[in-house]
All heavy atoms as an XYZ file, in Angstrom:
872
protein
N      19.892    -33.030      7.129
C      19.882    -31.741      7.859
C      18.550    -31.100      7.617
O      17.908    -31.213      6.589
C      21.022    -30.852      7.353
C      22.401    -31.441      7.543
S      23.623    -30.229      7.122
C      24.145    -29.758      8.757
N      18.142    -30.266      8.539
C      16.875    -29.529      8.422
C      16.944    -28.385      7.387
O      18.014    -27.876      7.104
N      15.783    -28.002      6.978
C      15.737    -26.918      5.959
C      15.101    -25.686      6.513
O      14.961    -24.684      5.804
C      14.955    -27.384      4.664
C      13.507    -27.704      5.023
C      15.649    -28.560      4.013
C      12.615    -27.908      3.821
N      14.730    -25.700      7.774
C      13.962    -24.604      8.379
C      14.705    -23.258      8.236
O      14.084    -22.279      7.886
C      13.655    -24.894      9.838
C      12.671    -25.998     10.010
O      11.922    -26.270      9.017
O      12.625    -26.606     11.061
N      15.991    -23.233      8.479
C      16.737    -21.977      8.418
C      16.778    -21.444      6.988
O      16.558    -20.273      6.786
C      18.186    -22.163      8.932
C      18.879    -20.882      9.092
O      18.366    -19.927      9.549
N      20.199    -20.906      8.745
N      17.012    -22.333      6.020
C      17.021    -21.924      4.612
C      15.648    -21.389      4.205
O      15.545    -20.393      3.484
C      17.414    -23.112      3.712
C      18.864    -23.499      3.915
O      19.706    -22.658      4.362
O      19.186    -24.656      3.673
N      14.570    -22.097      4.622
C      13.248    -21.675      4.245
C      12.929    -20.352      4.866
O      12.397    -19.469      4.194
C      12.210    -22.733      4.724
C      10.821    -22.249      4.616
C      12.366    -24.051      3.919
N      13.321    -20.130      6.110
C      13.036    -18.841      6.742
C      13.760    -17.706      6.043
O      13.181    -16.656      5.758
C      13.437    -18.910      8.211
C      13.028    -17.686      9.056
C      11.528    -17.460      9.041
O      10.779    -18.419      9.084
O      11.151    -16.271      9.029
N      15.040    -17.907      5.743
C      15.833    -16.887      5.092
C      15.260    -16.545      3.677
O      15.164    -15.385      3.325
C      17.309    -17.292      4.960
C      18.023    -17.244      6.268
C      19.509    -17.688      6.134
O      19.934    -18.083      5.018
N      20.274    -17.601      7.197
N      14.967    -17.557      2.959
C      14.432    -17.360      1.580
C      13.044    -16.756      1.662
O      12.690    -15.893      0.763
C      14.430    -18.671      0.801
C      14.120    -18.599     -0.679
C      15.047    -17.580     -1.384
C      14.206    -19.958     -1.317
N      12.236    -17.089      2.600
C      10.890    -16.446      2.767
C      11.050    -14.999      3.062
O      10.334    -14.137      2.435
C      10.117    -17.121      3.944
O       9.851    -18.467      3.671
N      11.940    -14.629      3.927
C      12.150    -13.196      4.231
C      12.659    -12.431      3.000
O      12.209    -11.343      2.693
C      13.193    -13.044      5.389
C      12.623    -13.476      6.717
C      13.709    -13.400      7.833
O      14.809    -12.870      7.578
O      13.418    -13.984      8.886
N      13.590    -13.055      2.253
C      14.102    -12.396      1.067
C      12.990    -12.269     -0.004
O      12.892    -11.229     -0.693
C      15.221    -13.287      0.462
C      15.993    -12.750     -0.669
C      16.669    -11.426     -0.385
C      17.029    -13.756     -1.149
N      12.118    -13.226     -0.082
C      10.999    -13.197     -1.069
C      10.018    -12.072     -0.724
O       9.556    -11.379     -1.622
C      10.273    -14.591     -1.066
O      11.180    -15.578     -1.396
C       9.127    -14.580     -2.040
N       9.771    -11.879      0.543
C       8.787    -10.880      0.933
C       9.332     -9.477      1.106
O       8.600     -8.497      1.062
C       8.098    -11.331      2.270
C       7.269    -12.594      2.157
C       6.892    -13.027      3.569
C       6.083    -12.416      1.224
N      10.636     -9.381      1.248
C      11.287     -8.094      1.470
C      11.113     -7.156      0.271
O      11.498     -7.513     -0.859
C      12.782     -8.392      1.677
C      13.660     -7.199      1.897
C      15.112     -7.648      2.097
O      15.451     -8.014      3.181
O      15.823     -7.657      1.095
N      10.558     -6.001      0.463
C      10.416     -5.016     -0.577
C       9.538     -5.351     -1.757
O       9.557     -4.768     -2.783
N       8.681     -6.331     -1.565
C       7.864     -6.885     -2.706
C       6.863     -5.902     -3.265
O       6.435     -6.012     -4.411
C       7.188     -8.180     -2.298
C       6.106     -8.021     -1.289
C       5.610     -9.386     -0.846
N       4.702     -9.245      0.242
C       3.392     -9.033      0.106
N       2.876     -8.922     -1.075
N       2.644     -8.895      1.175
N       6.489     -4.912     -2.490
C       5.456     -3.966     -3.006
C       6.067     -2.871     -3.892
O       5.352     -2.238     -4.627
C       4.715     -3.304     -1.857
C       3.896     -4.259     -0.977
C       3.308     -3.474      0.256
C       2.799     -4.869     -1.768
N       7.359     -2.717     -3.878
C       7.974     -1.604     -4.613
C       8.670     -1.966     -5.851
O       8.879     -1.119     -6.704
C       9.004     -0.929     -3.634
C       8.354     -0.525     -2.336
N       7.419      0.453     -2.226
C       8.577     -1.016     -1.074
C       7.043      0.564     -0.968
N       7.704     -0.311     -0.264
N       9.030     -3.195     -6.087
C       9.704     -3.584     -7.302
C       9.624     -5.053     -7.551
O       9.376     -5.854     -6.681
C      11.181     -3.201     -7.183
C      11.956     -3.883     -6.054
C      13.327     -3.374     -5.862
O      13.643     -2.266     -6.245
N      14.185     -4.148     -5.312
N       9.869     -5.394     -8.828
C       9.912     -6.841     -9.158
C      11.251     -7.365     -8.718
O      12.255     -6.703     -8.694
C       9.767     -7.016    -10.723
C       8.549     -6.318    -11.270
C       7.506     -7.328    -11.613
N       6.410     -6.754    -12.321
C       5.306     -6.300    -11.709
N       5.212     -6.288    -10.421
N       4.314     -5.786    -12.422
N      11.257     -8.646     -8.401
C      12.461     -9.248     -7.920
C      12.522    -10.703     -8.442
O      11.525    -11.393     -8.457
C      12.474     -9.260     -6.378
C      13.691     -9.831     -5.762
C      13.610     -9.994     -4.252
C      12.854     -8.992     -3.529
N      12.930     -9.075     -2.071
N      13.727    -11.111     -8.842
C      13.985    -12.481     -9.260
C      15.023    -13.032     -8.315
O      16.059    -12.424     -8.036
C      14.510    -12.563    -10.690
N      14.718    -14.204     -7.769
C      15.641    -14.859     -6.824
C      16.077    -16.178     -7.443
O      15.159    -17.000     -7.800
C      14.977    -15.082     -5.467
C      14.579    -13.755     -4.853
C      15.943    -15.834     -4.581
C      13.697    -13.900     -3.590
N      17.333    -16.411     -7.559
C      17.796    -17.679     -8.178
C      18.322    -18.597     -7.014
O      19.020    -18.125     -6.136
C      18.954    -17.468     -9.123
O      18.545    -16.632    -10.234
N      17.923    -19.844     -7.089
C      18.417    -20.791     -6.150
C      19.156    -21.858     -6.976
O      18.553    -22.460     -7.865
C      17.242    -21.446     -5.375
C      17.798    -22.532     -4.431
C      16.488    -20.423     -4.597
N      20.430    -22.028     -6.730
C      21.211    -22.920     -7.600
C      22.207    -23.740     -6.778
O      22.501    -23.398     -5.645
C      21.944    -22.119     -8.704
C      22.905    -21.091     -8.134
C      24.208    -21.362     -7.917
C      22.426    -19.790     -7.857
C      25.081    -20.414     -7.428
C      23.256    -18.828     -7.332
C      24.611    -19.135     -7.134
N      22.656    -24.810     -7.362
C      23.597    -25.680     -6.713
C      23.543    -27.087     -7.367
O      22.763    -27.302     -8.265
N      24.363    -27.909     -6.872
C      24.422    -29.268     -7.426
C      23.114    -29.968     -7.179
O      22.367    -29.655     -6.250
C      25.583    -30.106     -6.751
C      26.925    -29.549     -7.054
S      28.346    -30.320     -6.304
C      27.678    -31.783     -5.567
N      22.837    -31.001     -8.074
C      21.633    -31.770     -7.901
C      21.613    -32.498     -6.562
O      22.681    -32.985     -6.074
N      20.451    -32.713     -6.008
C      20.263    -33.525     -4.796
C      20.490    -32.738     -3.510
O      20.458    -33.368     -2.424
N      20.667    -31.447     -3.566
C      20.874    -30.616     -2.347
C      19.604    -30.240     -1.669
O      19.637    -29.760     -0.539
C      21.724    -29.400     -2.639
C      23.171    -29.634     -3.132
C      23.856    -28.287     -3.412
C      23.950    -30.383     -2.038
N      18.478    -30.388     -2.333
C      17.199    -30.015     -1.759
C      16.702    -28.676     -2.173
O      15.833    -28.094     -1.481
N      17.163    -28.153     -3.267
C      16.750    -26.811     -3.718
C      15.228    -26.765     -4.015
O      14.569    -25.859     -3.483
C      17.508    -26.421     -5.027
C      19.000    -26.333     -4.859
C      19.683    -26.079     -6.194
C      19.427    -27.134     -7.237
N      20.096    -28.418     -6.964
N      14.732    -27.706     -4.695
C      13.297    -27.696     -5.022
C      12.488    -27.881     -3.753
O      11.418    -27.209     -3.567
C      12.963    -28.821     -6.014
O      13.748    -28.650     -7.145
C      11.506    -28.868     -6.368
N      12.945    -28.688     -2.806
C      12.208    -28.868     -1.566
C      12.125    -27.537     -0.782
O      11.058    -27.177     -0.268
C      12.942    -29.932     -0.693
O      12.989    -31.151     -1.453
C      12.232    -30.189      0.590
N      13.228    -26.817     -0.715
C      13.225    -25.527      0.010
C      12.317    -24.537     -0.693
O      11.438    -23.878     -0.084
C      14.656    -24.983      0.137
C      14.656    -23.562      0.624
C      15.519    -25.850      1.054
N      12.459    -24.420     -2.021
C      11.648    -23.435     -2.758
C      10.164    -23.774     -2.648
O       9.318    -22.898     -2.544
C      12.128    -23.354     -4.219
C      11.202    -22.491     -5.035
C      13.538    -22.778     -4.269
N       9.801    -25.071     -2.766
C       8.352    -25.437     -2.617
C       7.817    -25.072     -1.292
O       6.690    -24.623     -1.129
C       8.211    -26.935     -2.854
C       8.101    -27.322     -4.310
C       7.778    -28.809     -4.451
C       7.638    -29.199     -5.890
N       7.320    -30.612     -6.103
N       8.645    -25.259     -0.209
C       8.146    -24.927      1.107
C       7.978    -23.413      1.262
O       6.962    -22.932      1.840
C       9.128    -25.452      2.166
C       8.679    -25.244      3.589
C       7.373    -25.926      3.919
O       7.059    -26.978      3.352
O       6.574    -25.349      4.711
N       8.886    -22.642      0.725
C       8.801    -21.162      0.735
C       7.498    -20.747      0.005
O       6.758    -19.961      0.493
C      10.045    -20.492      0.116
C       9.813    -19.015     -0.078
C      11.267    -20.761      0.972
N       7.314    -21.321     -1.184
C       6.143    -21.014     -1.993
C       4.865    -21.276     -1.202
O       3.972    -20.433     -1.117
C       6.181    -21.886     -3.242
C       4.972    -21.742     -4.169
C       4.883    -20.631     -5.018
C       3.935    -22.618     -4.147
C       3.792    -20.468     -5.888
C       2.819    -22.502     -4.978
C       2.796    -21.397     -5.851
O       1.684    -21.263     -6.692
N       4.777    -22.420     -0.517
C       3.592    -22.761      0.287
C       3.386    -21.760      1.405
O       2.223    -21.413      1.704
C       3.679    -24.157      0.849
C       3.453    -25.298     -0.138
C       3.279    -26.614      0.557
C       4.565    -27.356      0.524
N       4.495    -28.696      1.155
N       4.420    -21.302      1.996
C       4.318    -20.396      3.176
C       3.933    -18.993      2.784
O       3.235    -18.324      3.530
C       5.658    -20.396      3.932
C       5.915    -21.634      4.708
C       7.132    -21.430      5.579
N       7.543    -22.651      6.228
C       8.460    -22.716      7.160
N       9.117    -21.607      7.526
N       8.761    -23.863      7.709
N       4.458    -18.506      1.688
C       4.268    -17.039      1.365
C       3.249    -16.726      0.257
O       2.936    -15.580      0.082
C       5.647    -16.394      0.983
C       6.661    -16.602      2.109
C       6.175    -16.860     -0.316
N       2.782    -17.750     -0.441
C       1.951    -17.475     -1.624
C       0.701    -16.645     -1.338
O       0.300    -15.822     -2.163
C       1.591    -18.747     -2.374
C       0.624    -19.646     -1.587
C       0.377    -20.955     -2.379
C      -0.549    -21.854     -1.599
N      -0.772    -23.110     -2.306
N       0.083    -16.809     -0.189
C      -1.125    -16.088      0.115
C      -0.894    -14.605      0.361
O      -1.801    -13.834      0.500
C      -1.886    -16.701      1.314
O      -1.004    -16.705      2.425
C      -2.327    -18.118      0.991
N       0.359    -14.181      0.468
C       0.714    -12.771      0.662
C       0.782    -12.029     -0.647
O       1.064    -10.828     -0.632
C       2.067    -12.684      1.381
C       2.022    -13.344      2.743
C       2.377    -12.348      3.756
N       2.620    -12.512      5.066
C       3.820    -12.628      5.687
N       4.880    -12.760      4.959
N       3.907    -12.609      6.982
N       0.527    -12.691     -1.745
C       0.600    -12.081     -3.066
C      -0.791    -12.029     -3.696
O      -1.695    -12.813     -3.344
C       1.542    -12.881     -3.972
C       2.996    -12.815     -3.535
C       3.475    -13.594     -2.525
C       3.851    -11.904     -4.155
C       4.822    -13.487     -2.126
C       5.128    -11.774     -3.768
C       5.637    -12.565     -2.729
N      -0.970    -11.119     -4.641
C      -2.261    -10.979     -5.347
C      -2.639    -12.282     -6.071
O      -3.749    -12.724     -6.090
C      -2.249     -9.824     -6.315
C      -2.034     -8.492     -5.640
O      -2.455     -8.357     -4.486
O      -1.493     -7.601     -6.288
N      -1.658    -12.932     -6.675
C      -1.829    -14.162     -7.351
C      -0.468    -14.924     -7.422
O       0.550    -14.328     -7.123
C      -2.388    -13.961     -8.765
S      -1.382    -12.988     -9.854
N      -0.509    -16.221     -7.674
C       0.696    -16.998     -7.644
C       0.567    -18.155     -8.584
O      -0.519    -18.582     -8.946
C       0.982    -17.498     -6.215
C      -0.239    -18.025     -5.502
C      -0.597    -19.383     -5.660
C      -0.997    -17.215     -4.652
C      -1.718    -19.844     -4.983
C      -2.126    -17.691     -4.028
C      -2.467    -19.008     -4.167
O      -3.580    -19.516     -3.521
N       1.693    -18.653     -9.010
C       1.748    -19.776     -9.960
C       2.959    -20.627     -9.755
O       4.085    -20.075     -9.687
C       1.688    -19.197    -11.381
O       1.719    -20.221    -12.362
N       2.799    -21.910     -9.675
C       3.949    -22.856     -9.623
C       3.857    -23.737    -10.893
O       2.853    -24.409    -11.059
C       3.844    -23.769     -8.382
C       4.977    -24.739     -8.306
C       5.037    -25.960     -8.930
C       6.179    -24.640     -7.567
N       6.172    -26.592     -8.606
C       6.914    -25.821     -7.789
C       6.675    -23.656     -6.749
C       8.135    -26.060     -7.205
C       7.954    -23.863     -6.169
C       8.670    -25.051     -6.412
N       4.849    -23.667    -11.731
C       4.886    -24.433    -12.945
C       6.196    -25.146    -13.074
O       7.229    -24.533    -12.951
C       4.672    -23.514    -14.197
C       4.740    -24.283    -15.472
C       3.325    -22.751    -14.102
N       6.147    -26.433    -13.267
C       7.346    -27.217    -13.526
C       7.650    -27.300    -15.019
O       6.708    -27.346    -15.809
C       7.126    -28.660    -12.979
O       6.908    -28.660    -11.609
N       8.891    -27.214    -15.368
C       9.281    -27.230    -16.724
C      10.313    -28.356    -16.995
O      11.187    -28.611    -16.171
C       9.944    -25.877    -17.147
C       9.002    -24.744    -17.152
S       9.750    -23.163    -17.514
C      10.728    -23.496    -18.919
N      10.168    -28.953    -18.121
C      11.118    -29.976    -18.555
C      12.160    -29.309    -19.397
O      11.939    -28.223    -19.928
C      10.482    -31.098    -19.280
O      10.004    -30.613    -20.538
N      13.329    -29.926    -19.643
C      14.318    -29.303    -20.526
C      13.802    -29.118    -21.954
O      14.240    -28.202    -22.625
C      15.428    -30.293    -20.534
C      15.316    -31.077    -19.219
C      13.809    -31.137    -18.978
N      12.825    -29.903    -22.373
C      12.297    -29.800    -23.732
C      10.914    -29.127    -23.670
O       9.999    -29.562    -24.373
C      12.226    -31.135    -24.366
O      11.357    -32.011    -23.641
N      10.763    -28.065    -22.914
C       9.458    -27.406    -22.761
C       8.987    -26.722    -23.988
O       9.786    -26.325    -24.839
C       9.492    -26.426    -21.577
C      10.462    -25.263    -21.847
N      11.786    -25.328    -21.535
C      10.209    -24.034    -22.373
C      12.344    -24.182    -21.896
N      11.413    -23.375    -22.393
N       7.700    -26.563    -24.082
C       7.027    -25.875    -25.210
C       6.565    -24.521    -24.648
O       5.776    -24.484    -23.642
C       5.825    -26.680    -25.684
C       5.010    -25.941    -26.759
O       4.537    -24.867    -26.460
N       4.857    -26.578    -27.844
N       7.010    -23.441    -25.192
C       6.727    -22.061    -24.673
C       5.250    -21.849    -24.559
O       4.769    -21.329    -23.528
C       7.391    -21.009    -25.566
C       7.083    -19.535    -25.133
C       7.628    -19.307    -23.706
C       7.685    -18.588    -26.104
N       4.468    -22.239    -25.530
C       3.030    -22.025    -25.431
C       2.387    -22.710    -24.293
O       1.584    -22.192    -23.511
C       2.336    -22.486    -26.734
C       2.334    -21.444    -27.823
S       1.385    -19.984    -27.386
C      -0.267    -20.586    -27.559
N       2.783    -23.987    -24.061
C       2.248    -24.747    -22.939
C       2.663    -24.147    -21.611
O       1.835    -24.091    -20.675
C       2.772    -26.210    -23.017
C       2.145    -26.985    -24.172
O       1.112    -26.566    -24.682
O       2.755    -27.970    -24.578
N       3.899    -23.680    -21.532
C       4.368    -23.052    -20.285
C       3.591    -21.770    -20.009
O       3.045    -21.558    -18.888
C       5.892    -22.776    -20.335
C       6.286    -21.948    -19.123
C       6.685    -24.064    -20.404
N       3.465    -20.904    -21.007
C       2.702    -19.637    -20.838
C       1.243    -19.920    -20.492
O       0.683    -19.260    -19.585
C       2.820    -18.739    -22.068
C       4.148    -18.045    -22.301
C       4.112    -17.366    -23.665
C       4.371    -17.044    -21.188
N       0.669    -20.859    -21.196
C      -0.775    -21.181    -20.876
C      -0.939    -21.652    -19.460
O      -1.849    -21.255    -18.762
C      -1.265    -22.232    -21.887
C      -2.734    -22.476    -21.861
C      -3.180    -23.439    -22.966
N      -2.997    -22.925    -24.288
C      -2.052    -23.305    -25.178
N      -1.225    -24.284    -24.891
N      -1.966    -22.720    -26.357
N       0.000    -22.495    -19.032
C      -0.034    -23.066    -17.659
C       0.202    -21.965    -16.682
O      -0.498    -21.891    -15.576
C       1.020    -24.115    -17.541
C       0.657    -25.240    -16.612
O      -0.309    -25.129    -15.894
N       1.456    -26.296    -16.594
N       1.110    -21.043    -16.941
C       1.389    -19.926    -15.967
C       0.153    -19.079    -15.832
O      -0.301    -18.825    -14.668
C       2.563    -19.067    -16.496
C       2.629    -17.751    -15.778
C       3.887    -19.825    -16.423
N      -0.438    -18.656    -16.903
C      -1.627    -17.794    -16.798
C      -2.817    -18.525    -16.208
O      -3.495    -17.953    -15.309
C      -2.022    -17.252    -18.206
C      -3.115    -16.192    -18.204
C      -2.824    -15.048    -17.281
C      -3.358    -15.717    -19.644
N      -2.987    -19.756    -16.547
C      -4.076    -20.557    -15.969
C      -3.919    -20.631    -14.461
O      -4.870    -20.444    -13.675
C      -4.075    -21.983    -16.535
C      -5.051    -22.889    -15.893
C      -6.381    -22.856    -16.146
C      -4.611    -23.816    -14.958
C      -7.275    -23.708    -15.493
C      -5.486    -24.688    -14.288
C      -6.801    -24.610    -14.580
N      -2.669    -20.904    -13.994
C      -2.489    -21.060    -12.531
C      -2.608    -19.692    -11.798
O      -3.037    -19.632    -10.690
C      -1.146    -21.711    -12.264
C      -1.197    -23.171    -12.679
C       0.133    -23.867    -12.487
N       0.181    -25.151    -13.133
C      -0.067    -26.266    -12.508
N      -0.378    -26.311    -11.245
N       0.013    -27.422    -13.179
N      -2.153    -18.600    -12.435
C      -2.332    -17.266    -11.809
C      -3.815    -17.032    -11.669
O      -4.261    -16.631    -10.583
C      -1.712    -16.169    -12.690
C      -0.264    -15.933    -12.439
C       0.619    -15.842    -13.497
C       0.254    -15.805    -11.159
C       1.944    -15.580    -13.277
C       1.578    -15.528    -10.902
C       2.419    -15.407    -12.046
N      -4.603    -17.289    -12.701
C      -6.051    -17.047    -12.614
C      -6.702    -17.984    -11.618
O      -7.564    -17.543    -10.812
C      -6.665    -17.236    -14.002
C      -6.359    -16.067    -14.940
C      -7.030    -16.231    -16.265
C      -7.158    -14.941    -16.958
N      -8.448    -14.657    -17.436
N      -6.290    -19.216    -11.581
C      -6.859    -20.215    -10.615
C      -6.586    -19.774     -9.202
O      -7.449    -20.040     -8.321
C      -6.314    -21.597    -10.909
N      -5.465    -19.132     -8.961
C      -5.126    -18.752     -7.601
C      -6.059    -17.641     -7.075
O      -6.164    -17.488     -5.850
C      -3.635    -18.277     -7.503
O      -3.496    -16.946     -8.048
N      -6.710    -16.997     -7.991
C      -7.685    -15.946     -7.623
C      -9.128    -16.420     -7.822
O     -10.053    -15.651     -7.710
C      -7.441    -14.688     -8.440
C      -6.099    -14.067     -8.088
C      -5.921    -12.738     -8.776
C      -7.000    -11.772     -8.406
N      -6.761    -10.643     -7.655
N      -9.276    -17.676     -8.192
C     -10.618    -18.243     -8.449
C     -11.237    -17.699     -9.731
O     -12.492    -17.768     -9.883
N     -10.443    -17.282    -10.682
C     -10.953    -16.761    -11.911
C     -11.038    -17.880    -12.980
O     -10.257    -18.788    -12.944
C     -10.057    -15.647    -12.427
C      -9.999    -14.458    -11.531
C      -9.068    -13.375    -11.951
O      -8.452    -13.504    -12.998
O      -8.901    -12.354    -11.223
N     -11.934    -17.756    -13.954
C     -12.062    -18.788    -14.970
C     -10.880    -18.796    -15.909
O     -10.226    -17.761    -16.103
C     -13.364    -18.377    -15.732
C     -13.537    -16.936    -15.432
C     -12.911    -16.674    -14.095
N     -10.620    -19.966    -16.527
C      -9.508    -20.089    -17.488
C      -9.927    -19.354    -18.753
O     -11.067    -19.026    -18.997
C      -9.294    -21.547    -17.770
N      -8.947    -19.098    -19.616
C      -9.216    -18.392    -20.830
C      -9.422    -19.354    -22.019
O      -9.126    -20.568    -21.934
C      -8.041    -17.413    -21.165
C      -6.760    -18.086    -21.494
S      -5.862    -18.393    -19.982
C      -4.671    -19.560    -20.493
N      -9.960    -18.826    -23.097
C     -10.149    -19.610    -24.337
C      -8.812    -19.921    -24.962
O      -7.816    -19.311    -24.660
C     -11.045    -18.796    -25.297
C     -12.395    -18.537    -24.717
O     -12.861    -19.317    -23.933
O     -12.961    -17.448    -25.069
N      -8.858    -20.775    -25.949
C      -7.697    -21.094    -26.746
C      -7.256    -19.829    -27.501
O      -8.051    -19.200    -28.132
C      -7.949    -22.222    -27.720
N      -5.968    -19.450    -27.400
C      -5.429    -18.255    -28.073
C      -4.068    -18.526    -28.581
O      -3.443    -19.496    -28.156
C      -5.386    -17.064    -27.044
C      -4.641    -17.399    -25.804
C      -6.770    -16.545    -26.768
C      -4.548    -16.262    -24.802
N      -3.613    -17.742    -29.501
C      -2.256    -17.936    -30.098
C      -1.200    -17.291    -29.204
O      -1.518    -16.579    -28.270
C      -2.222    -17.461    -31.534
C      -2.336    -15.962    -31.740
C      -1.180    -15.178    -31.663
C      -3.571    -15.353    -31.985
C      -1.289    -13.792    -31.873
C      -3.664    -13.995    -32.141
C      -2.488    -13.231    -32.115
O      -2.602    -11.877    -32.270
N       0.073    -17.636    -29.495
C       1.172    -17.268    -28.625
C       1.257    -15.736    -28.343
O       1.419    -15.334    -27.182
C       2.463    -17.724    -29.244
C       3.692    -17.556    -28.326
C       4.922    -18.164    -28.859
O       4.823    -19.035    -29.763
O       6.006    -17.776    -28.405
N       1.111    -14.892    -29.352
C       1.191    -13.445    -29.106
C       0.160    -12.954    -28.169
O       0.375    -12.123    -27.304
N      -1.076    -13.462    -28.342
C      -2.142    -13.076    -27.441
C      -1.870    -13.588    -26.026
O      -2.216    -12.889    -25.046
C      -3.507    -13.660    -27.900
C      -4.105    -12.977    -29.039
C      -5.446    -13.694    -29.452
O      -5.540    -14.894    -29.469
N      -6.433    -12.871    -29.737
N      -1.386    -14.731    -25.889
C      -1.075    -15.332    -24.620
C      -0.037    -14.492    -23.837
O      -0.208    -14.178    -22.684
C      -0.589    -16.757    -24.760
C      -0.510    -17.609    -23.515
C      -1.779    -17.600    -22.695
C      -0.163    -19.085    -23.912
N       1.020    -14.124    -24.544
C       2.061    -13.300    -23.914
C       1.458    -11.941    -23.517
O       1.674    -11.471    -22.393
C       3.214    -13.061    -24.875
C       4.008    -14.324    -25.102
C       5.028    -14.173    -26.210
O       5.009    -13.146    -26.967
N       5.911    -15.157    -26.366
N       0.648    -11.338    -24.388
C       0.018    -10.066    -24.094
C      -0.949    -10.142    -22.915
O      -0.938     -9.273    -22.023
C      -0.677     -9.581    -25.319
C      -1.226     -8.147    -25.193
C      -1.824     -7.612    -26.478
O      -1.278     -7.928    -27.545
O      -2.894     -6.942    -26.365
N      -1.776    -11.172    -22.920
C      -2.750    -11.332    -21.782
C      -2.031    -11.565    -20.465
O      -2.477    -11.046    -19.487
C      -3.683    -12.498    -22.054
C      -4.745    -12.155    -23.067
C      -5.790    -13.225    -23.094
N      -6.733    -12.962    -24.187
C      -7.728    -13.814    -24.459
N      -7.951    -14.871    -23.788
N      -8.550    -13.461    -25.435
N      -0.951    -12.342    -20.488
C      -0.169    -12.597    -19.250
C       0.408    -11.296    -18.790
O       0.326    -10.941    -17.599
C       0.936    -13.657    -19.516
O       0.306    -14.818    -19.978
C       1.662    -13.894    -18.219
N       1.011    -10.496    -19.668
C       1.607     -9.198    -19.338
C       0.521     -8.284    -18.703
O       0.709     -7.707    -17.659
C       2.244     -8.533    -20.569
C       2.662     -7.124    -20.300
C       3.836     -6.848    -19.678
C       1.874     -6.071    -20.762
C       4.211     -5.573    -19.418
C       2.209     -4.783    -20.521
C       3.418     -4.537    -19.858
O       3.830     -3.230    -19.606
N      -0.580     -8.128    -19.341
C      -1.653     -7.241    -18.869
C      -2.250     -7.765    -17.563
O      -2.597     -6.957    -16.687
C      -2.718     -7.004    -19.905
C      -2.275     -6.154    -21.076
N      -1.963     -4.816    -20.874
C      -2.011     -6.407    -22.329
C      -1.516     -4.293    -22.032
N      -1.540     -5.275    -22.949
N      -2.400     -9.084    -17.459
C      -2.991     -9.659    -16.241
C      -2.114     -9.314    -15.027
O      -2.592     -9.038    -13.951
C      -3.152    -11.148    -16.399
C      -3.817    -11.742    -15.215
C      -5.182    -11.689    -15.069
C      -3.070    -12.456    -14.248
C      -5.817    -12.235    -13.950
C      -3.724    -13.018    -13.144
C      -5.134    -12.925    -13.019
O      -5.747    -13.482    -11.928
N      -0.776     -9.382    -15.256
C       0.134     -9.158    -14.089
C       0.584     -7.731    -13.908
O       1.223     -7.439    -12.883
C       1.382    -10.066    -14.296
C       1.132    -11.522    -14.312
C       2.395    -12.302    -14.631
C       0.554    -12.018    -12.994
N       0.236     -6.875    -14.815
C       0.777     -5.493    -14.854
C       0.651     -4.791    -13.482
O       1.582     -4.192    -13.014
C       0.127     -4.730    -15.930
C       0.797     -3.360    -16.174
C       0.296     -2.756    -17.468
O      -0.608     -3.223    -18.089
N       0.933     -1.653    -17.821
N      -0.478     -4.805    -12.887
C      -0.720     -4.066    -11.622
C      -0.780     -4.968    -10.390
O      -1.339     -4.600     -9.337
C      -1.992     -3.219    -11.730
C      -1.860     -2.166    -12.809
O      -0.768     -1.635    -13.017
O      -2.883     -1.889    -13.496
N      -0.262     -6.182    -10.518
C      -0.376     -7.169     -9.432
C       0.955     -7.428     -8.793
O       2.033     -7.319     -9.430
C      -1.008     -8.464     -9.963
C      -2.448     -8.347    -10.311
C      -3.004     -9.704    -10.741
C      -4.456     -9.657    -11.064
N      -4.820     -8.823    -12.202
N       0.900     -7.834     -7.583
C       2.034     -8.340     -6.844
C       1.940     -9.848     -6.905
O       1.029    -10.412     -6.352
C       1.949     -7.784     -5.395
C       3.162     -8.061     -4.596
O       4.191     -8.516     -5.139
N       3.050     -7.849     -3.290
N       2.823    -10.498     -7.644
C       2.641    -11.940     -7.901
C       3.895    -12.751     -7.533
O       4.991    -12.220     -7.452
C       2.295    -12.149     -9.339
C       3.288    -11.639    -10.367
C       4.347    -12.393    -10.795
C       3.129    -10.320    -10.855
C       5.236    -11.878    -11.768
C       3.996     -9.829    -11.774
C       5.058    -10.586    -12.208
O       5.925    -10.058    -13.103
N       3.705    -14.008     -7.300
C       4.729    -14.969     -7.004
C       4.738    -16.048     -8.085
O       3.688    -16.631     -8.370
C       4.510    -15.630     -5.643
C       5.512    -16.685     -5.212
C       6.915    -16.086     -5.037
C       5.025    -17.304     -3.875
N       5.898    -16.257     -8.677
C       5.987    -17.251     -9.787
C       7.194    -18.081     -9.553
O       8.271    -17.645     -9.316
C       6.082    -16.503    -11.111
C       6.344    -17.429    -12.280
C       5.431    -18.372    -12.627
C       7.446    -17.292    -13.031
C       5.683    -19.223    -13.712
C       7.725    -18.070    -14.148
C       6.836    -19.013    -14.470
């Protein structure tokens, strides 16, 4: 079956009211239904409407530092900004928070 209708609905939901508040959208269901395919397509379509964006895949055994480093790196790369130096976890969380504080972002 096609995914166009799902992609369109999720795109509208993603962009709706994005300037006024933070929003988290969960996409869930049984494995093999195409959730990742739909979300990736929405991400590709709407990402340029945000100040910065980041797509990060996580494994069940993820390392928080690696995930945070990857998130911040990809946010900065989406704006053509240089990567940061090696920093410890507390600094990484703080830098990510401050970097995103006044931005409209897609993650």
